[in-house]
Structure formats: structure tokens, C-alpha cells
C-alpha positions in Angstrom: 80.2 82.2 92.9 81.9 85.4 94.3 80.1 85.0 97.6 81.2 81.4 97.7 84.8 82.3 97.3 84.5 85.0 100.0 83.1 82.5 102.4 85.9 80.0 101.6 88.6 82.7 102.0 87.1 83.7 105.4 87.2 80.1 106.6 90.7 79.7 105.4 91.8 82.9 107.2 90.6 81.4 110.5 92.9 78.4 110.0 96.1 80.5 110.1 95.4 82.7 113.2 97.2 80.5 115.7 100.8 81.1 117.0 103.2 78.2 117.5 103.2 78.7 121.2 99.4 78.4 121.4 99.1 75.1 119.5 99.5 72.9 122.5 96.8 74.7 124.3 94.3 74.9 121.4 94.9 71.5 119.8 95.8 73.3 116.6 97.2 71.1 113.9 96.5 72.0 110.3 96.6 68.4 109.2 93.5 67.6 111.2 91.3 70.3 109.7 88.5 69.2 107.4 86.6 70.9 104.6 82.8 71.4 105.0 81.4 71.5 101.5 78.0 72.7 102.7 79.5 75.8 104.4 82.3 76.1 101.9 84.9 76.6 104.6 87.6 74.7 106.5 86.6 73.5 110.0 88.9 73.0 113.0 88.7 69.7 114.9 87.5 71.7 118.0 84.9 73.6 116.1 81.7 74.4 117.9 78.8 76.6 116.7 79.3 80.3 117.3 78.2 81.6 120.7 74.5 82.2 121.2 74.8 85.9 120.6 76.0 85.4 117.0 73.9 86.8 114.3 74.9 86.2 110.6 73.4 89.4 109.4 75.1 91.6 106.8 72.8 94.4 107.7 73.9 94.4 111.4 75.1 97.9 112.4 78.7 98.0 113.6 79.5 98.8 117.3 80.9 102.3 117.4 84.3 103.0 119.0 84.4 105.4 121.9 86.8 107.1 124.3 86.5 105.7 127.8 88.3 106.0 131.2 91.2 103.6 131.8 93.1 102.7 134.9 95.7 100.6 132.9 99.3 101.0 134.0 100.7 100.1 130.6 102.5 102.8 128.5 100.7 105.1 126.2 100.3 103.6 122.8 99.8 100.0 124.1 97.0 97.8 123.0 95.0 95.8 125.6 92.5 93.2 124.4 89.9 91.7 126.7 88.6 88.6 124.9 85.7 87.9 127.3 84.5 91.5 126.8 85.3 91.4 123.1 86.9 94.8 123.2 90.3 96.2 122.3 91.6 99.3 124.1 94.2 101.6 122.6 95.8 103.5 125.6 95.8 107.2 124.9 97.4 108.3 128.2 96.0 110.6 130.9 93.6 107.9 132.1 91.9 107.5 128.7 91.6 104.7 126.1 89.9 104.3 122.8 87.7 101.3 122.9 86.9 99.2 119.8 84.6 96.2 119.3 86.5 93.1 118.1 85.8 89.5 117.1 87.8 87.0 119.1 88.6 83.3 119.2 85.9 80.7 119.7 85.9 78.7 123.0 89.0 76.5 123.0 90.8 78.7 120.4 91.2 81.9 122.5 94.6 82.8 124.0 96.2 85.3 126.3 99.7 86.7 126.6 101.9 89.7 125.9 103.9 90.6 122.7 104.6 93.5 120.4 103.4 94.7 117.0 106.1 93.4 114.7 104.8 94.9 111.4 101.8 96.6 109.8 100.4 96.2 106.3 97.8 98.0 104.2 95.4 95.8 102.2 97.5 92.7 103.0 97.6 89.9 100.5 97.1 86.2 101.5 99.0 83.1 100.3 97.7 79.7 101.5 100.6 77.6 102.7 101.9 74.8 100.4 100.7 72.2 102.9 97.1 73.4 102.7 97.2 73.7 98.9 98.5 70.1 98.5 96.0 68.8 101.0 93.0 70.4 99.3 94.3 69.3 95.9 94.3 65.7 97.1 90.6 66.1 97.8 89.9 67.5 94.4 89.7 71.2 95.4 92.0 73.8 93.9 92.9 76.8 96.1 94.2 80.0 94.7 97.9 80.4 95.3 97.5 84.1 96.0 94.7 86.3 97.1 95.4 89.9 96.3 94.7 92.5 99.0 91.4 94.2 98.6 87.7 94.1 99.7 87.4 90.4 99.0 90.5 89.4 101.0 89.6 87.9 104.4 92.3 90.0 106.1 90.4 93.2 105.2 91.9 96.7 104.8 94.8 96.5 107.3 96.7 94.0 109.4 98.9 94.4 112.5 101.1 91.4 113.0 101.7 90.2 116.6 105.4 89.2 117.2 106.5 86.2 115.3 103.2 84.4 115.7 100.5 83.9 113.1 98.1 86.0 115.1 97.0 89.3 113.6 94.7 92.2 114.4 93.0 92.6 111.1 90.0 93.9 109.2 87.2 91.8 107.7 84.9 91.7 104.7 82.3 90.3 107.2 81.8 93.3 109.6 78.7 91.8 111.1 80.9 89.1 112.8 82.7 91.7 114.9 81.7 91.6 118.6 81.4 87.8 118.4 83.6 84.8 119.5 84.0 83.3 116.1 87.6 83.2 115.0 90.5 80.8 115.5 92.4 83.3 117.6 93.0 86.4 115.4 91.5 89.7 116.5 89.0 90.9 114.0 87.8 94.5 113.5 85.7 96.4 111.0 87.7 97.8 108.2 86.9 101.4 109.4 88.1 100.6 112.9 91.3 98.7 111.9 92.2 101.6 109.6 91.8 104.0 112.5 93.8 101.8 114.8 96.5 101.3 112.2 97.2 105.0 112.0 97.6 105.3 115.7 99.7 102.2 116.5 103.5 102.1 116.1 105.5 99.0 115.2 106.9 97.8 118.6 103.8 98.8 120.5 102.9 96.4 123.3 99.9 94.0 122.9 98.4 92.5 126.0 95.7 89.9 125.6 93.6 88.9 128.6 90.6 86.6 129.0 
């Protein structure tokens, strides 16, 4: 039952990783999402199977972070995310960057743009919006009103919030999904990597997302 709830929470987290400005581009509308009982998760209307490289394998080894050369002109402390490469770069200055593997949005749900880190939270909690709670209740399914931060929370160990959007850079309790295109737009990292990034990044730091 615990694994079932974890799967449901992970699916619910995908739903609320889309900023208002991206809705017109992605077709995002929470009223059109449906519940897949077999997968125990919410499915977007533009859902497609994960990309061909996806492996749902809890034993899959994480992709290690590493220091690499960088020619970026952005200020030291900025974050640059390349969604097609599925990598996040923390700019260290002096032509170097720390590169992390990330999970990114599925086809049709990815985005690009520039913003800033507006807040940071350790072991963030999660509260499903009232609209979602009511919609699921009408279908005979009761959602928790509050999911406490912790290892079973779909946002993982840390969350960095991007501007006033609903996008986040956050951890995950499914680390084997990192490196894939499998979210609804949020940037997903292993808990170990998001903790490392969290300690380095300041509120107000630039975030640049490119395809």
C-alpha cells in the first residue's frame, strides 16, 4: 500500500509542475487530467509513454555530478539547464561549471525561459489544491490534504522554487527516473544532488532553461 501511495504522490507532483505562462504552450489544464487506476497516477491529456531510453529500475545507478569546462557568459552562481541534454549546470566561475543529471519535461511539456530562484525549502511538504481534492472526491477517491516532507514526499529532500511559477528544481524518491524526459516540466534531481545544489545556490540566482 505504501508503494501505491508513493506512486500516486509522484504522479500528482507531475501535475503541478507547470507555470501559468507555459500553460498555453503545453495545453496544461488541470480540469482535463484523468486518473489511471492501473498505474495509480494522474495522467495529462498530452501524455505519451516515456522516451525510449527510460528504464523503470530502482537499482539503476545514479549519474555522478562532475566539474566541467564552461563557456557560459552568465554570472557565477547562475543555473543553466539544457533540457535536450538533460543536464543542469551550476556556474562556478573561472570557466568551470558543476554538471548534474536531471529529469526534465516529457515532449510537449518541456519549456524554456529565464527566471530567478525565489525561495528554497528543505524537505518541502505538499498540499494538493482544493480543485484536485474535490475532483478526485467526485470520482470516489480521497486524496490526503497534506503530505509531510520526508522520504515518501514526491518533492524529495529539497526544492528550489523558480520565480512565481509552479516549476521547481526538486529531489525525488524515484532516483532512477533522473536523466529521463518524464516529468510535466519540473526539473528533477537525486536527493543527494539537490542537497548539494541547494547549499550552493542563493535565493535570487538566475535560472536559464534551454532546449
